[in-house]
C-alpha positions in Angstrom: 41.1 196.5 247.8 42.0 192.8 247.5 42.3 191.2 244.1 39.8 188.4 243.4 41.2 185.0 244.4 40.7 183.5 241.0 42.5 186.4 239.3 45.4 186.0 241.8 45.6 182.3 240.8 45.6 183.2 237.1 48.4 185.7 237.6 50.5 183.2 239.6 50.1 180.6 236.8 51.7 183.0 234.3 54.2 184.6 236.6 57.2 183.0 235.0 56.7 185.2 231.9 56.5 188.4 234.0 59.5 187.3 236.0 61.6 186.5 232.9 60.6 189.8 231.3 61.6 191.8 234.4 64.9 189.9 234.7 65.6 190.5 231.0 65.1 194.3 231.5 67.5 194.2 234.4 70.1 192.2 232.5 69.9 194.7 229.6 70.4 197.6 232.0 73.4 195.9 233.6 75.2 194.5 230.5 73.8 196.5 227.6 71.1 195.4 225.1 73.7 194.1 222.6 75.0 191.6 225.2 71.7 190.2 226.2 70.0 187.7 223.8 66.3 187.9 224.3 64.5 185.0 222.6 61.6 185.2 225.1 58.8 187.2 223.5 57.1 186.8 220.1 57.2 190.5 219.4 57.9 191.0 215.6 60.8 193.4 215.0 60.4 193.9 211.3 59.0 197.3 210.2 55.5 197.3 208.7 55.2 197.6 204.9 55.7 201.1 203.6 52.1 201.4 202.5 51.0 201.3 206.1 52.8 204.5 207.0 51.7 206.1 203.8 48.1 205.4 204.7 48.6 206.7 208.2 49.9 210.0 206.8 47.0 210.2 204.4 44.4 209.6 207.1 46.2 212.1 209.4 45.8 214.8 206.7 42.3 213.8 205.6 39.5 216.3 205.7 36.9 213.6 205.9 34.6 214.1 208.9 33.9 211.5 211.6 37.0 209.5 210.9 37.1 208.5 214.6 33.4 208.0 215.2 31.6 204.8 216.2 30.8 202.3 213.5 28.8 199.0 213.7 30.2 196.7 216.4 31.1 194.2 213.7 33.2 196.8 211.9 33.1 199.0 208.8 31.3 197.1 206.0 34.1 197.9 203.5 36.7 196.4 205.9 34.6 193.3 206.5 34.2 192.8 202.7 38.0 193.0 202.4 38.4 190.4 205.1 35.7 188.2 203.5 37.8 188.3 200.2 40.9 187.3 202.1 39.5 184.4 204.0 37.4 183.1 201.1 40.7 182.7 199.2 42.4 181.0 202.1 39.5 178.6 202.8 38.2 177.9 199.3 34.7 178.8 200.5 32.8 181.9 199.6 32.3 184.0 202.7 29.8 186.9 202.8 30.9 190.0 204.7 28.0 189.4 207.1 30.1 186.5 208.5 33.1 188.7 209.4 33.4 190.5 212.7 36.4 192.8 213.2 38.1 192.4 216.6 40.8 193.7 218.8 43.5 191.4 217.6 43.2 187.6 217.4 43.1 187.5 221.3 40.1 189.9 221.4 38.4 188.0 218.6 38.9 184.7 220.4 37.5 186.1 223.7 34.4 187.4 221.8 33.9 183.9 220.2 34.3 182.1 223.5 31.9 184.5 225.3 29.4 183.8 222.5 29.5 180.0 222.7 30.4 178.9 226.2 28.0 178.0 229.0 29.3 177.4 232.6 30.9 174.0 232.8 31.7 173.7 229.1 35.1 172.3 228.1 37.4 173.4 225.3 40.0 171.0 224.0 43.5 172.0 222.8 46.5 170.0 221.6 49.5 170.5 223.8 51.8 172.3 223.5 49.7 175.4 223.0 49.7 179.2 223.4 49.9 179.9 227.1 46.9 182.3 227.2 44.3 179.9 225.9 43.6 178.7 229.4 42.9 182.1 230.7 40.7 183.0 227.7 38.5 179.9 228.3 38.3 180.5 232.1 37.3 184.1 231.4 34.0 182.8 230.1 33.2 180.0 232.6 34.8 177.2 230.7 37.6 174.7 231.4 40.5 174.1 229.1 41.3 170.4 228.6 44.6 169.5 227.1 45.3 166.6 224.8 49.0 165.7 224.3 50.2 165.9 220.7 52.0 163.1 219.0 55.8 162.8 219.3 56.3 165.0 216.2 53.7 167.5 217.5 51.1 166.6 214.9 47.6 166.2 216.2 46.8 162.9 218.0 43.4 162.5 216.4 42.6 159.3 218.4 43.4 161.0 221.7 41.2 164.0 220.7 38.4 161.6 219.9 38.7 159.9 223.3 38.7 163.2 225.1 35.4 164.4 223.5 32.4 164.3 225.8 29.0 165.9 226.3 30.6 169.0 227.8 32.9 169.7 224.9 31.9 172.9 223.2 35.0 173.6 221.1 38.5 172.7 220.1 41.2 175.3 219.5 43.8 174.6 216.8 46.7 176.8 215.9 48.6 176.2 212.7 51.5 177.1 212.3 51.7 176.4 216.0 53.0 178.5 218.8 55.4 177.3 220.3 56.4 174.4 217.9 56.1 175.9 214.5 54.2 172.7 213.4 51.8 173.0 210.4 48.9 170.6 210.5 48.3 168.7 207.3 45.1 168.5 205.2 44.8 164.9 206.2 44.8 165.9 209.8 42.1 168.4 209.2 40.0 165.8 207.3 40.4 163.2 210.1 39.6 165.8 212.7 36.4 166.6 210.9 35.4 163.0 210.7 36.1 162.5 214.4 33.9 165.5 215.3 31.1 164.2 213.0 31.2 160.7 214.6 31.1 162.5 218.0 28.0 164.5 217.0 26.3 161.4 215.7 26.7 159.6 219.0 26.6 162.5 221.5 24.2 164.9 219.7 26.4 167.9 220.3 28.2 169.9 217.7 31.8 170.8 218.6 33.1 174.1 217.1 36.6 174.3 215.8 38.3 177.7 216.6 41.2 178.0 214.2 43.7 180.6 215.5 45.7 181.7 212.4 48.0 184.7 213.0 51.0 182.9 211.6 49.3 181.5 208.5 51.5 183.4 206.0 54.8 182.7 207.7 55.8 179.3 206.4 59.0 177.7 205.1 60.2 175.3 202.4 57.0 175.6 200.3 54.7 174.5 203.1 51.2 175.9 203.2 48.5 176.0 205.8 45.5 173.8 204.9 42.0 175.2 204.9 39.6 173.8 207.6 36.2 175.0 206.4 35.9 172.2 203.7 36.5 169.5 206.4 34.3 170.9 209.2 31.6 173.5 208.6 31.2 174.4 212.2 34.4 176.4 212.3 35.4 179.9 213.0 38.8 181.4 212.1 40.3 184.1 214.3 43.4 186.0 213.1 45.2 189.3 213.2 47.7 191.4 211.4 50.2 191.3 214.2 52.6 189.0 212.4 52.2 189.4 208.6 52.0 193.2 208.8 54.1 193.6 212.0 51.3 195.4 213.8 51.1 193.6 217.2 50.5 196.8 219.2 47.6 198.0 217.0 45.3 195.2 218.1 43.5 194.6 214.8 42.1 191.3 213.9 38.9 189.5 212.9 36.6 186.5 213.3 35.4 184.7 210.1 32.5 182.3 210.5 32.0 179.5 208.0 28.7 180.3 206.3 27.6 176.7 206.3 27.9 176.4 210.1 24.8 175.8 212.2 23.1 179.2 212.8 26.1 180.9 211.3 24.5 184.4 210.9 23.2 184.3 214.5 26.7 183.4 215.6 28.2 186.3 213.7 25.6 188.6 215.4 26.4 187.1 218.8 30.2 187.7 218.3 29.5 191.3 217.4 27.3 191.6 220.5 30.0 190.0 222.8 32.6 192.3 221.3 30.5 195.2 222.6 29.7 193.8 226.0 33.2 192.7 226.7 34.2 196.4 226.5 36.0 196.2 223.1 32.9 197.8 221.5 34.6 197.7 218.1 38.0 197.2 216.5 40.2 200.3 216.2 38.8 202.6 213.5 42.0 203.8 212.0 43.5 200.3 211.5 40.2 198.9 210.2 40.7 201.4 207.3 44.3 200.5 206.9 44.0 196.7 206.8 41.1 197.0 204.4 43.5 198.7 201.9 46.7 196.9 202.9 45.8 193.3 203.7 47.6 192.0 200.5 50.9 193.6 201.7 53.3 191.7 203.9 56.7 191.9 205.6 59.6 190.0 204.1 59.1 186.5 205.5 62.5 185.4 204.1 64.1 187.4 206.9 62.6 185.0 209.4 63.7 182.0 207.3 67.3 183.2 207.3 67.2 183.8 211.1 65.8 180.3 211.5 68.7 178.8 209.6 71.3 180.8 211.6 69.7 179.8 214.9 69.4 176.1 214.0 73.1 176.0 213.1 74.0 177.6 216.4 71.8 175.1 218.3 73.4 172.2 216.5 76.8 173.5 217.4 75.7 173.9 221.0 74.3 170.4 221.3 70.7 171.6 221.9 68.2 169.4 220.0 65.2 171.0 218.4 62.2 170.5 216.2 62.6 172.2 212.8 59.8 174.7 212.5 57.6 174.6 209.4 56.1 178.0 210.1 55.8 180.9 212.6 59.1 182.3 214.2 59.7 179.9 217.1 62.1 177.1 217.7 61.0 174.5 220.2 64.0 172.8 221.8 64.4 169.7 223.9 66.3 170.3 227.2 69.6 168.5 226.5 71.0 165.7 228.7 72.9 167.0 231.7 76.7 166.4 231.7 78.1 168.9 234.1 75.1 169.9 236.3 73.0 168.0 238.8 69.3 167.9 239.1 66.1 166.5 237.5 66.6 165.4 233.9 64.7 167.6 231.4 64.0 170.4 233.9 63.1 173.2 231.5 62.8 175.8 234.2 66.3 175.0 235.4 67.7 175.0 231.9 66.2 178.5 231.3 67.8 179.6 234.5 71.1 178.1 233.3 70.8 180.0 230.0 70.2 183.2 231.8 73.7 182.9 233.3 74.9 183.4 229.7 72.4 186.2 229.2 70.1 184.1 227.0 66.4 184.5 227.7 64.1 181.6 226.8 60.6 180.4 227.9 60.2 177.1 229.7 58.0 174.6 227.8 55.9 173.8 230.9 54.2 177.2 230.3 52.9 175.8 227.0 51.9 172.5 228.5 55.1 170.6 227.5 57.7 170.3 230.2 61.2 169.2 229.1 61.3 171.7 226.3 62.0 175.5 225.8 60.8 178.0 223.3 63.1 180.5 221.5 61.5 183.3 219.5 63.7 184.4 216.6 61.9 187.6 215.8 65.0 189.5 216.9 67.8 190.9 214.8 70.0 188.7 212.7 73.0 190.4 214.4 71.7 189.5 217.9 71.2 185.9 216.9 74.7 185.7 215.4 76.2 187.2 218.5 74.5 184.6 220.7 76.5 181.8 219.2 79.3 181.8 221.8 76.8 182.1 224.6 74.8 179.1 223.4 77.9 177.0 222.9 79.2 177.8 226.4 75.8 177.2 228.0 75.4 173.9 226.2 78.8 172.6 227.1 78.4 173.6 230.8 75.0 172.0 231.3 
């Protein structure tokens, strides 16, 4: 049976990631995993905190009945109360548990939110570069993703965002720390964004929702912190997960937190619980709802990522590959260097990634994130692998 044409189109637009992953597997089989330097995928390699495994054992041995039964679509009340405590502390706004909906990771949570708010033809804005899947998420629910280029330092271009707003704009997605740049948006940017959206509402009559995607909130460097957004724009929802701070990407556990001062906030929370059900998620995983309720204050050792960042930046400096110093997350966004020994289009990120593969280095072209001329390196791989990549990067840089 043929695949729907629009799905074929979506698959083709992300085929570079599949192709890179498959080539990476082949390279590892051919040369051995230690001789292939895979910076392609943001898949945390740190072990979860010990308390996670302790709770898994306790739950496995528990005599409590109906551990695996259905619960309300929004999640266990005790889990939602724990998440309300977490987000209240982050946002500086008291959030009742009724405004928390547990989700299947941040991705599932965002899809539930978009399903709840988008009508056919609506637009969602995002600052580029951005996480590659946002476009598919928006299209899933009849919307169109509209990209607004960031400023040169990858901070938000508030004026450009204001100019892009129109009567069809339903939401804007922000992601801080940002994937792929590692940029953290400042409190001043959040304030100015809120003022811009208020001015738009006054002239257009439509409220634009901010969807703040925050899975990297805790992974920051050099004393930087992620600013709250609820105080600056009340019509905001936060989506997040425990994939990064607890190293649980495969468990698909996350949540949506809705600012209680948003228009029709309780109705929106009920709508997100409803869309969670009708999208087929039904509810977030039962076992890990219980675990994150008890373990959300735990974390992996973020200093490991900071050390890896320092090692990789030193290697890139030695290789002559320019980069933006990340303020958070675990990605380095690198500008394609000037060609000296190869021919072709200047700044060709796909060609540079192909060039790196000759040295068994796997990277992601920036065009997949809406920013051609750059590449992304994910340093959530072992310190040993990063250190071993030094000669390969230097050779690749000198031969480009």
